[in-house]
C-alpha positions in Angstrom: -24.7 12.5 -19.2 -24.6 12.4 -15.4 -21.4 12.5 -13.4 -21.5 10.0 -10.5 -18.6 8.9 -8.4 -17.8 8.7 -4.7 -15.6 11.6 -4.0 -16.3 15.2 -3.3 -14.4 17.7 -5.5 -14.7 20.5 -2.9 -13.2 18.6 0.0 -10.1 17.7 -2.1 -9.7 21.2 -3.4 -9.7 22.4 0.3 -6.9 20.1 1.3 -3.4 21.5 1.5 -0.6 19.9 -0.4 0.7 18.4 2.9 -2.7 16.9 3.7 -2.9 15.4 0.2 0.6 14.0 0.6 -0.5 12.4 4.0 -3.6 10.9 2.3 -1.5 9.6 -0.5 1.0 7.9 1.9 -1.9 6.4 3.9 -3.3 5.0 0.6 0.0 3.6 -0.5 0.5 2.0 2.9 -2.9 0.2 2.6 -2.3 -0.7 -1.0 1.1 -2.2 -0.2 -0.4 -4.2 2.7 -3.0 -5.6 0.4 -0.3 -6.6 -2.1 1.9 -8.2 0.6 -1.0 -10.2 1.8 -1.7 -11.4 -1.8 2.0 -12.2 -2.4 2.0 -14.4 0.8 -1.3 -16.1 -0.2 0.2 -16.9 -3.6 3.4 -18.0 -2.0 1.5 -20.6 -0.1 -0.3 -21.7 -3.2 3.0 -22.0 -5.1 4.4 -24.1 -2.3 1.4 -26.4 -2.5 2.0 -26.9 -6.2 5.6 -27.9 -5.4 7.2 -24.7 -6.5 9.2 -23.8 -3.4 11.6 -21.5 -5.2 8.7 -19.4 -6.5 7.2 -19.4 -3.1 10.4 -18.2 -1.5 10.7 -15.4 -4.1 7.1 -14.3 -3.4 7.7 -14.3 0.3 10.8 -12.1 -0.2 8.7 -9.7 -2.3 6.1 -9.5 0.4 9.0 -8.7 2.9 10.0 -5.9 0.6 6.6 -4.4 0.5 6.5 -4.6 4.3 9.8 -2.7 4.4 8.4 -0.1 2.1 5.5 0.4 4.5 7.9 0.9 7.4 9.7 3.6 5.4 6.4 5.2 4.5 5.2 5.1 8.1 8.4 6.9 9.0 7.7 9.6 6.4 4.2 9.9 7.6 5.3 10.3 11.2 7.7 13.2 10.1 4.9 14.9 8.1 2.5 14.7 11.0 5.2 16.2 13.4 5.2 19.5 11.5 
């Protein structure tokens, strides 16, 4: 059975724990951004269906994801200062 996937084991093994943490935070920021965009899209759809309260809740959740990203950016900046 072959073992195919898109990452290189050696490059990950060579990363320090700090570098791994930086990569993880970068990943989480991107992931949160994708979620926030999706929440906003579905908020618009909910509004179109006449569910304004649901739309408002989804917009609030999108805002929370944005706040999470701001805090993660702050953590990332501190890591990169060392």
